C-alpha positions in Angstrom: 0.0 0.0 0.0 1.3 3.4 -0.9 1.9 6.1 1.7 -0.9 8.5 2.4 -1.4 11.6 4.5 -4.9 11.2 5.8 -7.3 8.3 6.3 -11.1 8.4 6.0 -13.1 5.5 7.3 -16.4 5.4 5.5 -17.3 1.8 6.4 -21.0 1.3 6.9 -21.9 4.5 5.0 -23.9 4.4 1.8 -23.8 6.7 -1.2 -23.4 9.6 -1.3 -21.8 9.9 2.2 -18.4 8.4 1.4 -18.0 10.9 -1.5 -19.2 13.8 0.6 -16.8 12.9 3.5 -13.9 12.5 1.0 -14.7 15.9 -0.6 -14.7 17.5 2.9 -11.4 15.7 3.8 -9.7 16.7 0.6 -10.8 20.3 1.0 -8.6 20.5 4.1 -5.6 19.0 2.4 -2.7 20.4 0.5 -2.2 19.7 -3.2 -0.1 16.5 -3.7 -1.3 15.0 -0.5 -3.0 11.6 -0.6 -6.3 10.5 1.1 -6.8 6.8 1.9 -10.5 5.9 1.9 -12.0 2.7 3.3 -15.6 2.0 2.3 -18.0 -0.9 2.3 -20.5 0.3 -0.2 -20.0 -1.5 -3.5 -21.3 1.5 -5.4 -18.4 3.6 -4.1 -16.1 2.0 -6.8 -17.9 3.8 -9.6 -18.6 6.8 -7.4 -15.0 7.5 -6.7 -14.0 7.0 -10.4 -16.6 9.6 -11.3 -15.6 11.8 -8.4 -11.9 11.8 -9.5 -12.9 12.7 -13.1 -15.2 15.5 -12.0 -12.8 17.1 -9.5 -9.6 16.5 -11.4 -8.1 14.7 -8.4 -6.1 11.5 -9.2 -7.5 8.2 -8.2 -4.2 6.4 -7.6 -5.6 3.1 -6.4 -9.0 1.3 -6.2 -9.1 -2.2 -4.9 -11.3 -4.6 -2.9 -9.8 -6.4 0.1 -11.8 -8.6 2.5 -15.2 -7.1 1.5 -13.9 -3.5 1.9 -13.1 -1.1 -0.9 -9.9 0.9 -0.6 -9.1 4.0 -2.5 -6.1 6.4 -2.7 -6.9 9.8 -4.0 -4.2 12.4 -4.6 -5.3 16.0 -4.3 -4.3 18.2 -7.2 
């Protein structure tokens, strides 16, 4: 797993809460910093892909591990 600057635990939250929490977390971060998100909502995979495209932030990693969905997003 790559290094990250901040972690967001969105387990148990359904769309759109993981995205909203990530947006808020990224808002307080510097450009180039990386946010690690842990989610359990299967819909979050497509949501974070769309979120990255819309915001211009880089989705560095998206994977499933033990029923959890893990994302690394780099703020631009």
